[in-house]
C-alpha positions in Angstrom: 18.9 0.8 16.7 17.8 4.5 16.2 15.9 3.4 12.9 14.1 0.6 14.7 13.2 2.9 17.6 11.8 5.6 15.1 9.7 3.0 13.1 6.8 2.6 15.4 6.3 6.5 16.2 6.3 7.1 12.5 3.8 4.4 11.8 1.6 5.8 14.5 1.7 9.2 12.9 1.0 7.7 9.5 -2.1 5.7 11.0 -3.3 9.0 12.7 -3.2 11.0 9.6 -5.0 8.1 7.6 -7.8 7.8 10.3 -8.2 11.6 10.3 -8.7 11.8 6.6 -11.3 8.8 6.8 -13.3 10.5 9.3 -13.2 13.9 7.5 -14.3 12.3 4.2 -16.3 9.4 5.5 -18.9 10.4 2.8 -19.8 13.4 0.5 -22.7 14.2 3.0 -20.1 14.6 5.9 -17.9 16.6 3.6 -20.7 18.8 2.6 -21.9 19.4 6.2 -18.4 20.3 7.4 -17.8 22.6 4.5 -21.1 24.4 5.0 -20.4 25.0 8.7 -17.0 26.6 7.8 -18.6 29.0 5.1 -21.4 30.0 7.6 -18.7 30.7 10.4 -16.9 33.0 7.9 -13.9 30.6 7.6 -13.6 30.8 3.9 -10.0 30.1 3.6 -10.2 27.1 5.7 -13.5 26.0 3.6 -11.4 26.5 0.4 -8.7 24.1 1.6 -11.0 21.7 3.0 -13.2 21.6 -0.2 -10.1 21.3 -2.4 -9.2 18.1 -0.7 -12.7 16.8 -0.5 -13.3 17.5 -4.3 -10.2 15.2 -5.1 -11.9 12.4 -3.4 -15.3 13.1 -4.8 -14.8 14.9 -8.1 -18.3 14.1 -9.5 -20.1 15.6 -6.6 -21.7 18.8 -7.9 -22.8 20.0 -4.4 -19.2 20.1 -3.1 -18.2 22.0 -6.2 -20.9 24.5 -5.6 -19.9 25.0 -2.0 -16.3 25.5 -3.3 -17.5 28.2 -5.5 -19.3 29.9 -2.7 -16.2 29.8 -0.5 -14.1 31.4 -3.4 -16.9 34.0 -4.0 -17.1 34.9 -0.3 -13.2 35.1 -0.3 -13.4 37.8 -3.3 -12.0 35.2 -5.7 -14.7 35.8 -8.3 -13.2 34.4 -11.5 -12.2 31.1 -9.6 -15.6 30.9 -8.1 -17.3 31.2 -11.6 -15.0 28.3 -12.8 -16.2 26.1 -9.8 -19.8 27.0 -10.3 -19.7 26.1 -14.1 -18.0 22.8 -13.2 -20.8 21.9 -10.9 -23.5 22.7 -13.7 -21.5 20.5 -16.1 -22.1 17.7 -13.7 -25.7 18.6 -12.7 -27.4 21.4 -14.9 -30.1 21.7 -12.2 -27.8 22.7 -9.4 -29.8 25.8 -8.1 -27.0 27.1 -5.8 -24.4 27.2 -8.9 -27.0 28.7 -11.2 -28.1 31.4 -8.9 -24.5 32.3 -8.2 -23.5 32.4 -11.9 -26.5 34.5 -12.5 -25.2 37.1 -10.0 -21.6 37.0 -11.2 -22.9 37.4 -14.8 -24.8 40.4 -13.6 -22.0 42.1 -12.0 -19.6 41.5 -14.7 -21.8 42.3 -17.7 -24.5 44.9 -16.5 -23.8 48.3 -18.0 -24.0 51.2 -15.5 -27.2 52.5 -16.8 -28.9 48.9 -16.3 -27.5 48.1 -12.8 -30.1 49.8 -10.9 -32.9 48.1 -12.6 -31.4 44.7 -12.6 -30.5 45.0 -8.9 -34.1 45.9 -8.2 -35.3 42.8 -10.2 -32.8 40.4 -8.7 -33.6 41.7 -5.1 -37.2 41.3 -5.9 -36.8 37.6 -7.1 -34.8 36.8 -4.1 -37.4 38.6 -1.7 -40.1 36.4 -3.0 -38.1 33.3 -2.8 -37.3 34.2 0.9 -41.0 34.8 1.5 -42.0 31.4 0.1 -39.3 29.7 2.2 -40.4 31.7 5.4 -43.9 30.6 4.9 -42.8 26.9 4.6 -41.0 27.1 7.8 -43.5 29.1 9.9 -46.8 27.7 8.6 -45.8 24.1 7.7 -48.6 21.8 6.6 -51.5 23.9 8.1 -51.1 26.4 5.3 -49.7 24.2 2.6 -52.6 24.8 0.3 -51.9 28.7 0.3 -48.2 28.1 0.2 -48.6 26.0 -2.9 -50.6 28.6 -4.6 -48.0 31.4 -3.7 -45.1 29.2 -5.0 -47.0 28.5 -8.3 -47.9 32.0 -8.8 -44.1 33.0 -8.0 -42.8 30.5 -10.6 -45.2 31.7 -13.2 -44.1 35.3 -12.5 -40.5 34.5 -12.8 -40.9 32.4 -16.0 -43.1 34.9 -17.7 -40.7 37.7 -16.9 -37.8 35.8 -18.4 -39.7 34.7 -21.5 -40.8 38.3 -22.2 -37.1 39.4 -21.7 -36.0 36.9 -24.3 -33.9 35.0 -21.8 -35.0 31.5 -23.0 -32.1 29.6 -21.6 -33.1 30.5 -18.1 -36.7 30.2 -18.9 -36.2 26.6 -20.0 -34.0 26.0 -16.9 -37.1 26.9 -14.8 -39.2 24.5 -16.7 -36.8 21.7 -16.1 -36.6 22.6 -12.4 -40.4 22.4 -12.2 -40.4 19.2 -14.2 -37.9 17.6 -11.8 -39.9 18.6 -8.6 -43.3 17.2 -10.3 -44.9 20.6 -9.9 -46.9 20.2 -13.2 -49.8 22.8 -12.8 -47.3 25.7 -12.9 -45.3 24.0 -15.7 -48.3 23.6 -17.8 -49.4 27.2 -17.2 -46.0 28.3 -18.5 -46.4 26.0 -21.7 -49.6 27.5 -22.3 -48.1 31.2 -22.0 -45.4 30.0 -24.4 -48.0 28.7 -26.8 -49.9 32.0 -27.0 -46.7 33.8 -28.1 -45.0 31.3 -30.3 -45.8 28.9 -33.0 -45.5 25.1 -32.5 -42.4 25.0 -34.7 -40.8 28.0 -32.7 -41.5 26.1 -29.4 -39.9 22.9 -30.9 -36.8 24.7 -32.0 -36.4 26.6 -28.6 -36.8 23.2 -26.6 -34.4 21.5 -28.8 -31.9 24.3 -28.3 -32.2 24.9 -24.5 -33.3 21.7 -22.9 -30.4 20.0 -21.2 -31.4 16.2 -21.2 -33.2 14.0 -23.8 -35.6 12.7 -21.0 -36.5 16.3 -20.2 -36.9 17.2 -23.9 -39.0 14.0 -24.7 -41.3 15.0 -21.6 -41.6 18.7 -22.4 -42.2 18.1 -26.3 -45.1 15.5 -25.2 -46.7 17.9 -23.0 -46.6 20.7 -25.7 -48.0 18.2 -28.2 -50.8 17.1 -25.9 -51.7 20.7 -25.0 -52.2 21.3 -28.7 -54.2 18.2 -29.3 -56.6 18.9 -26.3 -56.9 22.6 -27.0 -55.6 23.5 -23.5 -53.7 26.4 -24.7 -56.9 28.1 -25.9 -58.5 28.1 -22.4 -56.1 30.7 -20.9 
């Protein structure tokens, strides 16, 4: 009799737990929003636990992995955060959050004492220009879209040329792929022309084959380089 009397309460508890999980992870979007709220509120440990459960349900969602890395990073678990960010980039090489955070971690880990001040200044300047671009987009909207586009194009060219001059070709090509994915072709062509002024066609082909992440992007970028040579566009800059 006691076992029968306990059966229904236990079943009710089981259904309640199951319903809670379904609501919490109704979709990846719901999980992303919930996790972001926790991180923004400084609830890093809660966010870590929540995201660990969400990632089990959506193991191929790069945004959840990037948020998991952010929560770990804010909780001072740097090495675990780097692993999470790299997992996100394995799924989606163009995940900007993961790429930016790995750049910061790499800087903190590898920069020598003599280089830190200069690199911090450069990193801060890059973030400042990015924030200016986002602030202009929010404040001015479509009314100033023409000027915002010019500023964004200039900022992209500035960053890509700086990376190229430093010999940081991996990050340079990542920027080209990001610009390609957003169909911002004018600054992308500008970066290709700049590359053609400093490298031979054979060197450019070797660089793209080495660093471009997908076959589609490699085909498109290689075609843009070839057409630029055929039309003589690189000679006009």
